[in-house]
N, C-alpha and C positions, 0 to 999 in steps of 0.2 A: 447487462448493459449492451446496447447495440453498437455497431461500428461507428455510427454517426455520433453517438454519445461519447465514445472513446476519442474520436477526432476533436470534439468540442473541448475536452479536457487537455489535449495535447496542444491546442492553439495558443493559449495564454495562461499557463498554470501557475499555481503556487507551488514552489519546488522545495524539496528537502532531500538530502542525500548523505549517505555514509558508506562504509565499506560493504555493507550487505544489501542495502535497499536504495532505490530512488523512488521517492513518493511525490506524485503529482496530484494536485487537487484544484478544484474549481467550484465556486458557489453555484448551486442549482436552484431552481424555482419549485421543486417538488415538496419541499418542507421536511424531507428526511434524507439521511446520508446513505450513499450507495458505494459499493466497493467493487473494484476490478483488480484482479491479480494476474500478472504476467510473469511466467517462469519459463524461459525458453529452453528448449532441448539443447541448444548450442552452449548455453551457460551451465546447465546442470543436466548431465546426460542420463542419470538414473531416474526412472519414473518414481521409484520409492522416495527418493530424495526430493524430487519436484513436488510430490504430494505432501510431504512433510512440511516443506516451505509454505505451501498454500494453506495447510491446516493452521500453522502458526499465525500467519497473517490474518486469516479469517477469525480465529479465536481472539486475537488481540483487538481486532476491529470490533467484534461483538462486545467485548468488555468495555471499550471506550466509546461506543456508538452514541451514548447519551451526551457525551461531552463534545462530539463533533457535530456542529450545527449546519445542516443543509449543505453538505459538500459531496461532490462526486469525487471519489478518490481512486487513483490507480497506483498500485504498488508493483514496482518492477524489481525482481530479485536479481542480484548481480552474480557474476561468476565467483565461484569458491565460497559463496555464502552458506552452502550446505555444510561446510566444515566448522561453522560457529555453533556453540552449544545453545540449546533452547533458551536458557535463562538470559543470555546476552542478547539473543535475537528479540526477545520480548522487551528488554530494556531499551534497545534501539528503536523499536516501534513505538514505545511509550513516548520517547522524545519527539518522534516524527508527528504523532497525533497531537501532542501539545503545540508544537511549532505551527503546523498547518491550521489548527483551530485558531490560534492567535492571529495569524496572517489573514485568515478567511473572514474575520469579523470586521 
């Protein structure tokens, strides 16, 4: 996604948040869902841990992409989210995907 597409999502998003993630979404006109992941160096200093968080978000999105209808999604990883085990991170993302899909329809 380009910076203008990110800006579009930040203007008036569908929001969902918990201890690990803030998920922002907005309906798009492309007909398919797209993902943007933000993991700041300020929140997670280790590159290995940042990459792990991105892999988890991408994999979860891939598994739920068919259920997410025409949404542009930005997932922002919060501070200390790298300390949460993978299974719990996937469960939290499952809830976010369900919530934003319901609100986006």
